C-alpha positions as semicolon CSV with decimal commas, in nm:
position;residue;x (nm);y (nm);z (nm)
1;M;10,583;7,118;5,965
2;T;10,753;7,441;6,055
3;P;10,593;7,779;6,114
4;R;10,792;7,905;5,812
5;I;10,615;8,139;5,572
6;D;10,737;8,183;5,213
7;S;10,587;8,436;4,973
8;A;10,629;8,581;4,627
9;S;10,449;8,849;4,426
10;R;10,425;8,959;4,065
11;L;10,239;9,235;3,883
12;I;10,049;9,076;3,592
13;S;9,886;9,256;3,300
14;A;9,545;9,090;3,332
15;S;9,231;9,138;3,537
16;P;9,178;8,947;3,863
17;E;8,887;8,766;3,697
18;T;9,108;8,645;3,411
19;I;9,369;8,523;3,659
20;Y;9,102;8,348;3,867
21;R;8,982;8,164;3,554
22;A;9,336;8,030;3,507
23;F;9,267;7,831;3,826
24;S;8,901;7,745;3,775
25;E;8,888;7,625;3,415
26;P;8,971;7,255;3,365
27;G;9,310;7,200;3,199
28;S;9,446;7,547;3,269
29;M;9,657;7,479;3,578
30;E;9,840;7,191;3,411
31;R;9,979;7,444;3,164
32;W;10,111;7,707;3,405
33;L;10,122;7,582;3,768
34;P;10,423;7,347;3,755
35;P;10,756;7,525;3,808
36;G;10,987;7,552;3,508
37;N;11,163;7,219;3,568
38;M;10,839;7,019;3,596
39;T;10,529;6,918;3,401
40;G;10,184;6,868;3,550
41;K;9,903;6,618;3,508
42;M;9,567;6,675;3,675
43;L;9,442;6,350;3,828
44;H;9,123;6,492;3,983
45;F;8,961;6,838;3,951
46;D;8,664;6,972;4,150
47;F;8,707;7,350;4,164
48;R;8,461;7,481;4,422
49;E;8,489;7,588;4,783
50;G;8,518;7,263;4,976
51;G;8,630;7,082;4,660
52;S;8,976;6,958;4,572
53;Y;9,217;6,870;4,300
54;R;9,504;6,623;4,275
55;M;9,804;6,689;4,054
56;R;10,116;6,493;3,969
57;L;10,422;6,712;3,910
58;T;10,698;6,533;3,720
59;Y;11,056;6,655;3,689
60;T;11,163;6,707;3,326
61;E;11,524;6,624;3,420
62;P;11,646;6,399;3,701
63;Y;11,629;6,589;4,028
64;Q;11,933;6,549;4,252
65;G;11,729;6,469;4,562
66;G;11,459;6,274;4,380
67;G;11,091;6,348;4,402
68;K;10,896;6,353;4,724
69;T;10,637;6,096;4,608
70;S;10,849;5,888;4,369
71;E;11,192;5,908;4,207
72;D;11,081;6,169;3,953
73;S;10,754;6,316;4,079
74;D;10,561;6,488;4,352
75;E;10,189;6,436;4,400
76;V;9,979;6,687;4,585
77;E;9,621;6,675;4,704
78;V;9,480;7,026;4,733
79;Q;9,169;7,112;4,933
80;L;9,006;7,439;4,830
81;T;8,924;7,597;5,165
82;K;8,818;7,947;5,055
83;L;8,727;8,090;4,715
84;E;8,641;8,454;4,649
85;E;8,627;8,503;4,273
86;G;8,881;8,759;4,159
87;R;9,011;8,816;4,514
88;V;9,151;8,512;4,693
89;I;9,206;8,138;4,671
90;E;9,302;7,955;4,989
91;Q;9,423;7,598;4,978
92;A;9,543;7,321;5,207
93;V;9,818;7,146;5,009
94;V;9,892;6,791;5,127
95;F;10,232;6,652;5,028
96;E;10,266;6,275;5,011
97;S;10,608;6,146;5,109
98;E;10,755;5,874;5,324
99;D;11,013;6,131;5,434
100;P;10,867;6,334;5,723
101;L;11,076;6,635;5,616
102;F;10,867;6,659;5,298
103;S;10,524;6,545;5,415
104;G;10,244;6,737;5,575
105;T;9,992;7,008;5,495
106;M;10,097;7,351;5,378
107;Q;9,847;7,638;5,372
108;M;9,864;7,845;5,053
109;S;9,689;8,173;4,981
110;W;9,672;8,335;4,638
111;M;9,565;8,698;4,663
112;F;9,470;8,924;4,371
113;Q;9,484;9,302;4,404
114;S;9,363;9,504;4,105
115;G;9,494;9,839;3,989
116;N;9,537;10,028;3,659
117;G;9,443;9,731;3,439
118;R;9,694;9,503;3,610
119;T;9,680;9,268;3,907
120;L;9,928;9,215;4,185
121;V;9,929;8,840;4,252
122;T;10,075;8,737;4,587
123;I;10,132;8,379;4,697
124;Q;10,179;8,311;5,066
125;A;10,274;7,960;5,180
126;R;10,250;7,881;5,553
127;N;10,380;7,571;5,734
128;V;10,622;7,489;5,453
129;P;10,771;7,138;5,497
130;E;11,123;7,152;5,642
131;G;11,273;6,954;5,354
132;I;11,183;7,222;5,100
133;R;11,483;7,453;5,089
134;P;11,384;7,822;5,103
135;E;11,586;7,907;4,791
136;D;11,423;7,621;4,596
137;H;11,076;7,724;4,709
138;D;11,142;8,088;4,621
139;A;11,260;7,985;4,272
140;G;10,954;7,759;4,229
141;L;10,703;8,023;4,342
142;N;10,856;8,285;4,113
143;S;10,870;8,043;3,820
144;T;10,501;7,962;3,870
145;L;10,412;8,333;3,881
146;E;10,611;8,391;3,561
147;K;10,430;8,106;3,386
148;L;10,092;8,233;3,514
149;A;10,171;8,577;3,372
150;E;10,267;8,430;3,033
151;F;9,950;8,219;3,031
152;V;9,699;8,496;3,110
153;E;9,876;8,776;2,921
154;S;9,863;8,572;2,600
155;E;9,481;8,541;2,612
């Protein structure tokens, strides 16, 4: 793992509590968390501080480099290390891969800052695996934020 930190932010027209529920309610994350070129399937879900979830992300089209876990998918095990409803979600995201450039544990923080009926959502990823290209990660983070906005703004 590298000391690299990637981040992205988006102003979303929803309350921090509504955005937090998009994480905490079973079935919600499968609909918005995977980046635009992937689908998600929740394999395990225990949303509480100290809990975890496991998700399989599958590419909708063949990915040039292949998946990190299999030819067409990435599986992640996420430990929920800190939960403050409507404020912050901190996670330890474990990537499974035989390739050391893609394996390891990345620390992710989701922060929600309220103002004028909208929420600034900021994602900060620390210790990003070397094999994840910065431009790909930036595109993925921004795609996820766009899908989160669409999900919560349609409620």
